[in-house]
C-alpha positions as CSV (number, residue, x, y, z in Angstrom):
1,X,89.8,30.5,-80.1
2,X,89.1,26.9,-80.2
3,X,92.1,24.7,-79.7
4,X,92.6,22.2,-82.6
5,X,94.2,18.8,-81.8
6,X,96.2,16.6,-84.3
7,X,97.4,13.1,-84.2
8,X,100.1,11.2,-86.2
9,X,98.6,8.7,-88.6
10,X,101.1,5.8,-88.9
11,X,99.4,4.6,-92.1
12,X,99.7,7.9,-94.0
13,X,102.8,9.0,-92.1
14,X,101.2,12.4,-91.7
15,X,99.7,14.6,-88.9
16,X,96.0,14.7,-89.3
17,X,93.3,16.7,-87.6
18,X,91.6,14.9,-84.6
19,X,87.9,14.6,-85.1
20,X,85.8,13.2,-82.3
21,X,82.5,11.7,-83.4
22,X,79.3,13.2,-82.0
23,X,78.3,9.9,-80.4
24,X,81.5,9.7,-78.4
25,X,81.0,13.3,-77.2
26,X,77.5,12.5,-76.1
27,X,78.7,9.5,-74.2
28,X,81.4,11.4,-72.5
29,X,79.0,14.2,-71.4
30,X,76.5,11.6,-70.1
31,X,79.2,9.8,-68.2
32,X,80.4,13.0,-66.6
33,X,76.9,14.0,-65.6
34,X,76.2,10.6,-64.2
35,X,79.3,10.6,-62.1
36,X,78.5,14.1,-60.7
37,X,74.9,13.0,-59.9
38,X,76.0,9.9,-58.1
39,X,78.7,11.7,-56.2
40,X,76.2,14.3,-55.2
41,X,73.8,11.7,-53.9
42,X,76.5,10.1,-51.9
43,X,77.6,13.4,-50.4
44,X,74.0,14.5,-49.5
45,X,73.1,11.1,-47.9
46,X,76.2,11.3,-45.8
47,X,75.6,14.9,-44.9
48,X,72.0,14.2,-43.8
49,X,73.1,11.5,-41.5
50,X,75.3,13.8,-39.5
51,X,74.1,17.3,-40.2
52,X,70.3,18.0,-39.9
53,X,68.6,20.0,-42.5
54,X,67.4,23.6,-41.8
55,X,63.8,22.4,-41.8
56,X,64.6,19.5,-39.5
57,X,66.4,22.0,-37.1
58,X,63.3,24.2,-37.0
59,X,61.1,21.2,-36.3
60,X,63.4,19.9,-33.5
61,X,63.5,23.4,-32.0
62,X,59.7,23.7,-32.1
63,X,59.3,20.2,-30.5
64,X,61.8,21.0,-27.8
65,X,59.9,24.2,-27.0
66,X,56.6,22.3,-26.9
67,X,58.1,19.7,-24.6
68,X,59.3,22.4,-22.2
69,X,55.9,24.0,-22.2
70,X,54.3,20.7,-21.6
71,X,56.5,19.9,-18.7
72,X,55.7,23.3,-17.2
73,X,52.0,22.8,-17.7
74,X,52.2,19.3,-16.3
75,X,54.0,20.5,-13.2
76,X,51.3,23.2,-12.7
77,X,48.6,20.6,-13.2
78,X,50.1,18.4,-10.5
79,X,50.2,21.3,-8.1
80,X,46.6,22.1,-8.8
81,X,45.6,18.4,-8.4
82,X,47.4,18.4,-5.1
83,X,45.6,21.6,-4.0
84,X,42.2,20.1,-5.2
85,X,43.0,17.0,-3.2
86,X,43.5,19.0,-0.1
87,X,40.3,20.9,-0.6
88,X,38.3,17.8,-1.2
89,X,39.8,16.2,2.0
90,X,38.9,19.3,4.0
91,X,35.5,19.3,2.4
92,X,34.8,15.7,3.4
93,X,36.7,15.4,6.7
94,X,36.1,18.9,8.2
95,X,33.4,21.0,6.7
96,X,30.8,18.3,6.0
97,X,31.6,16.6,9.3
98,X,30.8,19.7,11.2
99,X,27.4,19.9,9.5
100,X,26.9,16.1,9.7
101,X,26.5,15.9,5.9
102,X,27.4,12.9,3.8
103,X,30.8,13.3,2.0
104,X,30.9,13.6,-1.8
105,X,32.3,10.3,-3.2
106,X,35.4,10.6,-5.4
107,X,33.5,9.0,-8.3
108,X,31.3,12.0,-8.4
109,X,34.2,14.4,-8.6
110,X,36.2,12.4,-11.2
111,X,35.1,9.4,-13.2
112,X,38.6,8.2,-14.1
113,X,41.8,9.2,-12.4
114,X,45.0,9.2,-14.4
115,X,47.3,6.4,-13.3
116,X,51.1,6.5,-12.9
117,X,51.6,4.2,-15.9
118,X,49.8,6.7,-18.1
119,X,52.1,9.5,-16.9
120,X,55.1,7.5,-18.0
121,X,53.8,7.3,-21.5
122,X,54.4,11.0,-21.9
123,X,58.0,10.5,-23.0
124,X,56.8,8.5,-26.1
125,X,53.9,10.8,-27.0
126,X,53.8,12.8,-30.3
127,X,52.6,16.4,-30.6
128,X,48.9,15.3,-30.9
129,X,49.2,13.0,-27.9
130,X,50.7,15.8,-25.8
131,X,47.9,18.1,-26.7
132,X,45.3,15.4,-26.1
133,X,46.9,14.6,-22.6
134,X,46.9,18.3,-21.6
135,X,43.2,18.7,-22.7
136,X,42.2,15.6,-20.8
137,X,44.0,16.7,-17.7
138,X,42.4,20.2,-17.9
139,X,39.0,18.6,-18.4
140,X,39.3,16.3,-15.5
141,X,40.5,19.2,-13.2
142,X,37.6,21.4,-14.4
143,X,35.2,18.6,-13.6
144,X,36.5,18.2,-10.1
145,X,36.4,22.0,-9.6
146,X,32.8,22.1,-10.7
147,X,31.8,19.5,-8.2
148,X,33.9,21.2,-5.5
149,X,32.2,24.5,-6.2
150,X,28.8,22.9,-5.9
151,X,29.9,21.3,-2.6
152,X,31.0,24.7,-1.2
153,X,27.7,26.2,-2.4
154,X,25.9,23.5,-0.3
155,X,28.2,24.3,2.7
156,X,27.3,28.0,2.4
157,X,23.6,27.0,2.7
158,X,24.5,24.8,5.7
159,X,26.2,27.7,7.3
160,X,23.2,29.9,6.7
161,X,21.0,27.2,8.4
162,X,23.6,26.5,11.2
163,X,21.6,28.6,13.7
164,X,18.5,26.7,12.9
165,X,20.4,23.5,13.3
166,X,21.7,24.5,16.7
167,X,18.3,25.6,17.8
168,X,16.8,22.3,16.7
169,X,19.5,20.2,18.5
170,X,18.5,19.0,22.0
171,X,20.9,20.9,24.4
172,X,19.3,21.1,27.9
173,X,17.8,18.8,30.5
174,X,14.1,18.3,30.4
175,X,13.6,19.2,34.1
176,X,15.3,21.6,36.4
177,X,18.3,19.7,37.8
178,X,20.8,22.3,39.2
179,X,22.0,20.1,42.1
180,X,22.4,17.1,39.6
181,X,20.5,14.7,41.9
182,X,17.6,13.8,39.7
183,X,19.2,11.4,37.2
184,X,18.0,8.1,38.6
185,X,18.6,5.7,35.7
186,X,20.7,6.0,32.6
187,X,20.8,4.9,29.0
188,X,21.6,1.2,28.3
189,X,20.7,-2.1,29.8
190,X,19.0,-1.8,33.1
191,X,17.0,-3.9,35.5
192,X,13.2,-3.6,34.7
193,X,11.4,-2.5,37.8
194,X,8.3,-4.7,37.2
195,X,9.7,-7.8,35.4
196,X,13.1,-7.7,37.3
197,X,14.9,-8.7,34.1
198,X,17.7,-6.9,32.2
199,X,16.2,-4.9,29.4
200,X,17.4,-2.1,27.2
201,X,16.5,1.4,28.6
202,X,16.4,3.8,25.7
203,X,16.6,7.0,27.7
204,X,17.2,8.8,31.0
205,X,14.9,8.8,34.0
206,X,14.7,12.1,35.9
207,X,13.0,11.8,39.4
208,X,11.0,14.8,40.5
209,X,7.9,15.6,42.5
210,X,4.6,15.3,40.6
211,X,3.7,18.5,38.9
212,X,7.4,19.6,38.2
213,X,7.5,21.4,34.8
214,X,9.0,19.5,31.9
215,X,10.7,21.6,29.2
216,X,11.2,21.2,25.5
217,X,15.0,20.7,25.0
218,X,15.1,22.2,21.5
219,X,12.9,24.0,19.0
220,X,10.5,21.9,17.1
221,X,6.9,20.8,16.3
222,X,4.9,18.6,18.6
223,X,4.2,15.2,16.8
224,X,2.5,13.3,19.7
225,X,0.8,14.7,22.7
226,X,-1.4,12.6,25.1
227,X,-1.9,9.1,26.2
228,X,-1.1,6.2,23.8
229,X,-0.4,2.5,24.2
230,X,3.2,1.4,24.7
231,X,3.9,2.2,28.3
232,X,4.8,5.8,28.1
233,X,1.5,7.0,29.5
234,X,0.8,10.7,28.9
235,X,3.8,11.7,26.8
236,X,5.0,14.2,24.2
237,X,7.1,13.6,21.1
238,X,8.7,16.6,19.4
239,X,10.1,16.6,15.9
240,X,13.0,19.0,15.8
241,X,14.0,18.4,12.1
242,X,17.5,17.5,11.0
243,X,16.8,13.9,12.0
244,X,16.2,14.8,15.7
245,X,13.2,13.7,17.8
246,X,12.7,13.8,21.6
247,X,10.2,11.9,23.8
248,X,9.0,12.9,27.3
249,X,7.1,10.2,29.1
250,X,4.8,9.4,32.1
251,X,3.5,13.0,32.5
252,X,0.8,13.9,35.0
253,X,-0.5,16.5,32.6
254,X,0.3,17.3,28.9
255,X,-0.2,20.9,27.9
256,X,1.4,20.8,24.5
257,X,-0.8,20.1,21.4
258,X,-0.1,18.2,18.2
259,X,1.2,20.6,15.6
260,X,2.2,23.2,18.1
261,X,5.6,24.9,17.4
262,X,7.6,25.0,20.6
263,X,10.9,26.7,21.6
264,X,13.7,25.3,23.7
265,X,12.8,25.9,27.4
266,X,9.1,26.0,26.9
267,X,6.9,24.0,29.3
268,X,5.2,21.1,27.5
269,X,3.8,19.2,30.5
270,X,4.3,18.2,34.1
271,X,6.0,15.2,35.8
272,X,3.8,12.3,36.7
273,X,3.7,8.5,36.9
274,X,1.3,7.4,34.2
275,X,1.8,4.4,32.0
276,X,4.4,1.7,33.0
277,X,6.0,3.6,35.8
278,X,6.9,2.9,39.4
279,X,7.1,6.5,40.6
280,X,6.9,10.2,39.5
281,X,9.6,10.8,37.0
282,X,10.3,12.0,33.5
283,X,11.5,9.4,31.0
284,X,13.5,11.3,28.3
285,X,14.7,10.0,25.0
286,X,16.6,11.5,22.1
287,X,16.3,9.9,18.6
288,X,18.6,10.6,15.7
289,X,17.5,9.5,12.2
290,X,14.9,7.1,13.9
291,X,17.4,5.4,16.3
292,X,17.7,6.2,20.0
293,X,21.0,7.8,21.2
294,X,22.3,8.5,24.7
295,X,20.6,11.8,25.9
296,X,23.5,12.4,28.3
297,X,25.6,13.8,25.5
298,X,23.1,16.5,24.7
299,X,23.3,18.5,27.9
300,X,26.0,20.9,26.8
301,X,24.0,24.1,27.1
302,X,23.3,24.2,30.8
303,X,26.2,22.3,32.4
304,X,29.8,23.1,33.1
305,X,32.5,20.5,32.2
306,X,32.7,19.5,35.9
307,X,29.0,19.2,36.1
308,X,28.8,17.2,32.9
309,X,31.5,14.8,34.2
310,X,29.5,14.3,37.4
311,X,26.1,13.7,35.7
312,X,27.8,11.4,33.1
313,X,29.1,9.1,36.0
314,X,25.6,9.1,37.6
315,X,24.0,8.0,34.3
316,X,26.4,5.2,33.8
317,X,25.7,3.6,37.2
318,X,24.1,0.1,36.9
319,X,20.7,0.3,38.7
320,X,17.1,-0.2,38.2
321,X,15.1,2.0,35.8
322,X,11.7,3.6,36.8
323,X,9.9,2.2,33.8
């Protein structure tokens, strides 16, 4: 039952029923609602400053999980990069050196390496930045792996051709020299026997009686055979491939023919003294990629270490050449 209120009217000196106008009632209700609304806003704003909302808690949890996963992935990527670096180093420094192949430049493996400064930006990255960073790192690593796979495929081919390379590499002396007494003049600057001036001697001179067999020192194809101008007289040039060529000069007789395929140890001619020569001998040169190199370092197939040391000392003696 609704409670009725009365008030004492001093004018009429009577108790009268209290009647509140509708306008006043509406104002009271609006005032109450406004106070409740403002109080609620104040409470909510204070609460949000110190207590995260459920949605915010979920987002923070998801972000924390993503950061942990990113850190794990980044650690694994760093390990893989280190392993790739080791493989690339072994590829360039070991495997390709063995086969005398040019190393692959880093620019071919990876166009742009990530710097340390870029790694430090990870802390300030958003979700999209983290995903983009991982994708970039994976793409870079995949690019390096593809180049490395191609490099190892090339090395496989080199291994398959290693026997051919060994057979094409000069490895024996061009004349029989068991007692190691036939090396008369070595590689380097020597006194010219005719002009008596110091000139560069691009090979080794092996003294031997006229008619002594001269042997091909590696497998190859005869490129020159016979007499030509230049002082070598009757001589033979063999192209062995892989950048190697050998020259045998001053022969008494040439039996090899241009275009002939010869094997290591096969007789290609006989010692003589034709051309610019002061006595029967075989002038022997080794060329690598068009430039003469010291032939003394290519006698590893028919000499012991002690014999090689002895013949090396003989070749280094300063004396007069035979041509």
